[in-house]
Each structure stands twice: as C-alpha cells, then as structure tokens.
N, C-alpha and C positions, 0 to 999 in steps of 0.2 A: 349766495357766495359759488363760485362756480366749480364746475370739477375738478379743474387744472390748477384752482388755487387750493383746495380742498385736498387734493394730492400730497400739493407741493406741503399743505401745513403738517400731513403724517410723514410725509419720509423726514420733516426737519426733525419732526419730535422726535421719531423712532432714532435719527444719528443721533439726536442730541442723548437720547435714556442710553443710547449704546458707549455712547463716547466717557460719560458719566460712571456707567456700569463698567467699563475698562481701565479709566484711571480712576475712579473715584475712590478704591481701596487697596489694599494691597492682597495678594494673594496669597496661599501658604508659599509655593512656587516663589514667591520675591523674597521669602527667607532661608527656605531649603539651601542647606549647604553652606551659607555663610559660617566664616570663621569666627570665632569668638569675638574678637575687636570686633568686626562689620558688624555684626550683630548686635552688638552695646550700644553701639554708636546709633542706628537705627531702632530707638527704643520705641519710637511712639508703634510702630508698626510691628515689631520681631520682642522677642524674650527670649534670653540664654537656658537652656535646662541642662542639668551639674548630668555628668554621668552617674549612673546607679543601677545595682541587681535588682531584678522582678523577685517576686516569691519565687518562683519556679527556676530560680536559679539562672536563669538569664542576663550577660550584662548588656546591661544599653550606655551606648557611650554618649559625652555630652552632644548637644544638637542643638542647632537656634530654629525655632518654630514661631510657627504668626502668632498675632496675640492674637483672642477671641473678641470678635464684635462685639458692641455696645447694643444690645437690642433695645428699640424705642420702647415705653410706656403709652400704652392707650388707653 
C-alpha cells in the first residue's frame, strides 16, 4: 500500500471515529436545562429527577439529567 493510500485510510478512520463519538451518544449537555415535558419525551437518553432536600438541608430543584451509559461486558 502506498504512503498516500495509508494516510488517506488513517484520516478516513479518524474522521469516522470522531463523527461516531460526537453523534453516537447523548452528552450531559443534551439533557441539561430541559423542561420536564421535553425531558420525558427524550426518555431514551434523559430522565427527570424530582426536586428533593439533601441531608444537609439544601433544596435541589427538579431537573433533567442524562441517563447513565450501559457498560458492555467483556
């Protein structure tokens, strides 16, 4: 394989990996700041956390958060 073909293969592979990384999964920012209805509509990636009071007395407002990713077993 020639030098240019090898370089092109590497660039193509890196570009594909970057695109999958960017578009393959939701980031926490995708869910942050969503209203309850929008969060619940995006149930595949986000979940709504109702407001609560922590043990130290701090009140936490209800908010949308990204669901944890499932780890693959090896």
